[in-house]
N, C-alpha and C positions, 0 to 999 in steps of 0.2 A: 522532363527528367525520365530518362529510359532505364529501368532497372534491367541490368545485364546480367546478374547472378545473384542467387538466393541460397545460402549455405546455412545448414542447422548442424549445431554442436550439442550433443547430450553430454553435458558435464556433471560429475559428481563431487560435492563438497561436504567434507565434515564439519559439523557445528563444534565449536568449543565444548558447550554443554547440552544436553537434552533439553528440547524446549517443549513444556507439556501444556496442552489447551484441553478443553472439553471434547475435542476431536481425537484426541491421542497424543502419543509422544513421536517428536521428530529427531533423530540423531544424524541422520544423512540426508542431505538435500541434493535431489535430481532437478537440474536445471536444463532448459533448452535454451541456448544462446544462438539469437539470429543474426546474420551478417547479410547486408544487401550492399551490392557493388555498381557504380556507375561512373565512367568517365575517369577512372583511376582512383575514385574516392570510395570509401568504407563508411558504413553505418551499422551500428549495432544495437540489438535489442534484446530482451530478457523475459522469458515465458516465465510466470510464477506458478502455474498450475502444479500440483502436488501428484505424486505417483498414484494416489488414489483420490475418488471423487467425495473429499470429505468437507473441504470448505466450500466447492462448489461442483457443478456437474461435470466439470472438464478435468482431464487428467493430462500429463504431460504427452502421453501416447495419442490421446484425441487430439491434442493440439498439434501434433507433428503430422497427424494424418490430414486434419484439415487444411494446414499449409502446404504440404507436399502435392495433395491430390486437387485442391481447388484455388487457393490463393496464389500460390506461385505461377501456375500456368496463366491466370487472368493477368497477374502483374508484368509478367513478361511480355506480354502482348498489348500492354497499354503504356501511354505517354502520360505522366503525371505533371500537371503545371505546379502543384503545391502540395505538401503531405495531406492538407485537409481532403483532397479529392480521393484519398484511399477510402474513406469511409461510404463514399457512393459505389465505389468499385466493388465492395464486399457487401453491400445492403443486402443482396439475396441470401446471403448466408445468415441463417437464424442463429441467435446466441453466438455462443462461441468466442465470447468477448476476450478471453486472455490470449487465444490463438491469433485473433485479428490485433491485439494491442502489442504484441511483442514485434510483429512485422511493422506497424504504423511507427513505434517508436525508432526502430532502425531506419525507417525513411526519414523521420524528423532529423535524427543525427546526420544522415546522408546530406539531406537538405541544408544543413547547417554548415557542412563543410564544404560543399559546392558554393556556398554563398558568404563564407568565412563570417558566420555568426554562431554565437553560442545558443544552445536551446533555450536558456533564460531569455536572451533577446528576442529569439523568434517568436515565444510566446507571450511576451510582455511582462515577465516577473520583473521585480524592482529590488527585493531585499537583497542584500549582500550576504546576510547570514539568517538562519532559521531557527527558531526555539526547538529544543529536543526534548522529546519526553522518551521514557524507558518502558517497555513491556515486558513485565515478568510473569512467567509461566506459573503453573501450578506446582508448589514445593512437596516435598516429603513431609515437612511440617512447618507450623507457623514461625519458629524461631528462625529457621532458615531464609524464610521470606523476609521477616524484619530485618535481618542481618544484611540480605542484598538490598533492601530498601536503603538502609544506613549508607551502604557503598556507593549507591546511586546518587544519594543526597551530597555525599562528599564531592562527587564529580560535578554537582551542580547542574544536573538534569533537572529540567523545569516542571516535569510532571510526572507522576508516578502512576502506571497502569498495572492493575493485577487481573489475572484470569480468574474466573470463579466458575463453578459448576454446583449442582446439588450437593449438599453438606460441605461444601468449601464456599461459605458465602458470608452470611450474616456475622457468625462469630470470628472469622478470619479478619473481617473488616472492622470489626470492634476492638480486637486486639492491637491491631494497626493503630487505630485511633487512639488506643491508650498510651501508646508510645508517641506517637506523631498527631497530635491533634489538629493540626493546623497545615500540613503539607497538602499541595493540590494532588488529590488522589481521584481516581476513576477506577472502575470496574468493567470487565469485558466478559459476556457470558458466551459469546459465539453460538448463539441459539440454542443455549442448553435448557431453557425453560418453556413454560407454556403459560397461558393466560391464567389458568386455574392457580398458578404459583404466585400470584399477585402479592399475597402476604409477605413474600420474601422481599420485594422490592419496597412495599410499603415500609418494612422494618429497616431497609437500607437508608430510607429517607432522612434519618436522624444523625446520619454521619457526615453531612455537607460534602457529599460527592460532587465533583465537577460535571459528571455524567455517567450514565449506565449504558454502555454499548451493547447493542443487538442482544437484548434480553431473549426475545422470541425468534421463532422461525422465520427464514429469510421471506417467506411468502405471506408472512402474518402483518401486513401493514395495517389493516383494519384492527387486529389486535393489539398492535401498538399504540394505535390512536386511543383505543379503549384503556389501556394501561396508562398511558400518559396523564390521563383525567384523574387517575388514582394517586398519582405521585407528584410531589413537586420537583424531584431531581430529574433533570433533561435526560430525554432518551436520546441516544445517538446511534442511527442506523448505519450499518456497514455492509452485509451480505445482502440486505434487501434492496441497495440502490444500484443497480446495474446499468442505468442510463439516465439521461437528464429527465425523461418523462417520469421514470420511477421517482426521482427526487421532487418533481413537481407534484405528484400525488402525495407523497409523503409531506410535503410542507403544508400543502393546503388542507390536507386531512389532520394536520397537527399529530402526526404519528412520530415526528422527530422534531428536535429543535436544535440539533447539530448533526452535520453529516460527516462521516469519515469517508474521504475519497480516496480509493486506490485506483489509479488509471488504468492498471490492467484489469480491474474487475469492471470497469464501465466500457472497456473497448479501446481505449488508447487515449492519447493527449488531445485529439480533437473533441471527443465527447466530454471530456474533462474541461475543457475550456467552455463547452456550452453550460455545464454545471456551474463553473465559476461565474458566468454571465447571469445565470438564474439566481445565484446566491447575492450577486451584487445587487440586482433589480429588488431583492426582498431583505436586504441587510442581513444575510443569514450566515451564521459563522460555519467554517470549514476547517478541517485539518487533513493532513495526508497520511495514510495508514501504510503499513509496510508488509512485506510477505516474505521475510528472511530474505532479501534480495542480495546479490553480490554487488560490486561496485557499479556495474552497469545499470542496474534497476534503480540503485540509491542515487546516482547522479541525476536519472531523469526524475525522481521523487524530489529531490531537492529544487530543481527547477521549477517544478511544479508549485511546491510549498513557497515559493518566493511569490507567487500571485497575491494580490492584495486581500482576497477573501479569505485567505488561508491564515486566519487570526489566533489560532490555538497551538499550543506545542505539538509537534508532529511525532509520529513514531517512525523516526529516521534517526538512528543511533550511529556511534562512531563503527567503524569497520571492525574493529577487534572485538566488539561485543558478541560476535557471532562465528567468525571464521577465523582459522589459523592461516589460511593462504588465500591469495587474493588474485583477481582477474584485470585490475586496473592499477594505475600509478598516476599520481600518488592516491593512498588510501585516505578515507575520511576519518579525521579526528575531531574530538570534541573540545571545543574552545572553553577557556576558563569560566566564562558566563554561562554556560550550558547551551551554547549555540553550535551549528556546524555552518560553515563557510559554503555558500553557492558556487560551484565550480562554473565560472564564467569568463576565464581569461583566455580560452581557447574554442575553436569552433566545435560545432557539435555538441555532444555530452560535456565537453569541458575538461576532460580527462583522456589520458592514454589508455587505450584497451590492449591488453598485453594477448596477442594471439597465440604467443608459445604457451602460455599458460593455460589458455582455453583448449589448445590441443593435448596439453599434458594430462589435464584433468577429464579429457573426453573419454567415453566408453569406447 
């Protein structure tokens, strides 16, 4: 498989509503769409790095630089037998997982088209649909949040996740539980706390939460292990897991009992498959997180979430949840049972990528 061309599109997309986390507020999403070409076939990927280094050390500009100056020249000089070979090609590049992932994703899609197989078939996914959870950002007040939860439950979302930060945590969860005592509920701190704040999480223990996602800093695997000893609620790691090696350390140290896998965060689909195998060996539960992806990244995430170890509801919601304009056809809709169907009827990502729309929304 000789890559003949690599193209980057810097796309701007408006969110339907502002999305607030402990990192800040997102209203407009800048996205780097990647396109690789070979023998008349295309493959597309999506870089999820943000404009600033808030979620990770990468940015959309740093990813574009790494791809342009290093990955693209190396890739054009190499024949790949399989998309898995890409990981070895770029192993000299330290970190920069999101830059690597968006190119590797495109190569997997290209490989699928060349072999007339869907991404799900290529990676061994088996589910026809995946359970969908919803992630609700920090709101202006509790009443608005509870109203949004009610609307999500009417749509049969199978799990509710709320973002928390200091002074928007225990009392907010208490008010939700007063209204909805039994719904599947979890909280996500996005690294907003330190171990000295452990009393907050001890207080959260009484609310029967599914998990507490990434309460401490991304580098605090040891402190997460200390915190897990203090609380009964499972800790789920997100930002801390950037590779299968991170996952192994976290599992063996009991710093996490659930892992949120974002393929883009760990360097791509190949590394995700390594984490999947590790989870299988340890009977360890996974779920697939989201980064406000467009339909390109969403299609990839659905294929990943169809793997057998992804046993919990995923942060993969309907397309209309975030955007008013779309880059793929068809868009993803929520089924009546709170699931989303995995696109597997066409080769590659399983959907049609609209290049005209990509060019229209490009800077």
